[in-house]
N, C-alpha and C positions, 0 to 999 in steps of 0.2 A: 454258374448260373447267376450269381450275385453280381459278377462283372459285367455279364451280358445285359441284365436289367439296368445297371447304371449306365451303360452306353445308350440304351434305347431312351432312358430318361433325360439324357443329356441332348440326344437328337431331337426329342419332342419339345424340349424348352428352347432349343436353337430355332426351330420352325416357327414357334410362337413369336419370338422376337423379330424374325424376318417378316412375318405377317403385319406386325405393327409398323414396321419400317416401310412396308409397301402401302399401308393406309396413309401414313404421313406423306410419303412420296406423291401419291395420287392427290392428296390435298394441296400440296405444294404446286404440282403441275396445273391443277385446275385454277388456282389462285392466279398463276402466271397467265393462264389462258384467258381469264375474265379481264386482267389488266390489258392483254393484248387485244381483246375484243373492243374494249373502250377505246384504246388507241387507233384501232382500224376504223372505228366510226367517228371519233372526235377529230382526228388530225385531217382527214380529207374534208370534212365540213369546215373546220376553221380556215384551212388554206384556200379552200374554193371561195369562201367569203371574202378573204383578203385579196385574192386575185381579182374577183368581181369588182371590188372597190378600187383596186389600182387601175383596172382598165376603164372604168366608168369615170373616174375622177382626175385622172393624169392626162396631160395632153398627148396628142399622138405623134410626138417628134421621135427621131430615131433613138435617141438616149433613152427614152422611157420605154420604148418598144423592146429594145435590146435587154434592159433591166428587167422588165416583166417576164420576158422570154427565159433569162437566166434563172429568176426565182422560180418559175414554173418547173424547170428542168430540175432545179434543186429539190423542190417539193416531190417531184416525182421519184427522185432518188431515195427519198424517206418512205413514201407511201407504198411504192411497188414492193419492197422487201416485207413490209408489214402485212400487205394483202397476200403475198406469195407464201408467207410462212404461218399459214392458217393451221391450227390444230383443232382436233375435235376433243370436247371434254371427256374424261375418263369417268365412266359410271360405275364400272365393276372392277374390282381388284384382279379378277381372273383375266381381264383383258391384257394385263401387263406381262403375262407369262410368254406371249408370243415372242419369239427372238427377232423375227422380221420387224415387228412393231417397235420393240425397244431400239433396234439399230436405227430405224426411221425417226424415232423421237430423239436419240442422241444427235443424229445428223441435223434435225431442225433445231435443237437448242444450240448447236454449235453455229448454225447460221444466224441464230437470234443475236449471238454475241457480235456479229459483223455489223449490226445496225449501228451501235454507237462508234465502233471502230472505223469502219469504212465510209458508211453512207452519211454519217453525220458530218465526217471531215469533208467529203464532196459537197454536201449542202452548205457547210460554213464558208468554204471557198467560193462557191458560186453566188451565195447571198452577199458576201463582202464585195465580190466583183461587181454584182449588180448594183449595190448602193454606191460604189465608185463611179460607175458609169453614169448613174442617175445624177450624182452630185456634179459630174463634169458638165451634164446638159443643163441642170438648173442654175448652176453658178458660173457658167462661162463668161458672164459679163461682170462678174464680181472681182474683187481684188484678190491678189495672190495669196494673202493671208487668210482670207475666208475660204478660199478654196482648199488651202493646206490644212486649215482647221477641220473642214468637212472630210477630207481624206483621212486625217488622223483619227476622227470620229469612227469612221469605218474600220480602221485598223484596231482600234479599241474594242469595237464590236466583234471583230474577228477573234481577238484574244479572249473576250468573255465567252464567245461560243466554243473555243478550244477548252476553257475550263469547264464549261458545262459538259462538253463531250467526255473530258477526263473523269469527271464525277459519274457520268452515265456508264462509261466503261467499267469502273469499279463497282458500281451497283449491279450492273448485269452480270459481271464475273462473280461477285459475291453471291448472287441468287442462282446463277445457271451452273457454275462449275460444280458445286456440291451436288446438284441433281444429276449432272452428267456422271459423276463419280458413283452415285448410288445406282443408276441405270446400268453402268458397266459392271458393277459388283453383281447386280441381279442377273445380268447377261451371262457372267461366268458360272453361275450356279447350275 
């Protein structure tokens, strides 16, 4: 009898700790969703404004049109995954018990990791290519040294973007992988 009571007590304490973990998990997921919501609002507005300024203030030669087109395509590579990966805030800890919901959430979190890994790389390549094309058009009558300096500036920009991407990958993985592990642990229970 005493042994049975001890088992029930241990089980009860174990359930309480899981409840606290779920509350913390919900809080982390909500924090990530608020950040993503800010990104979904801020990034399109910022890039729309930038594209508007480029279209209205740059000449309409072929180099600038190609550059603007590449930048717009690169921006779309960043914005579409942000808008596609929209989550709803979790309001109740009982919502998280649904296995289908957890599987879907794990899938969405794994897709979020692709934003800095895949889409930021594509954006960086397209942006660097756009700058190189714009420099070719703007500096076609300049000396070779000026053109070379402009191309090197674009390459340095690409290296900086790769470093920012690497930092973004580490930050996303540090933030998202523990959540995925917690969700998989909850899913197994």
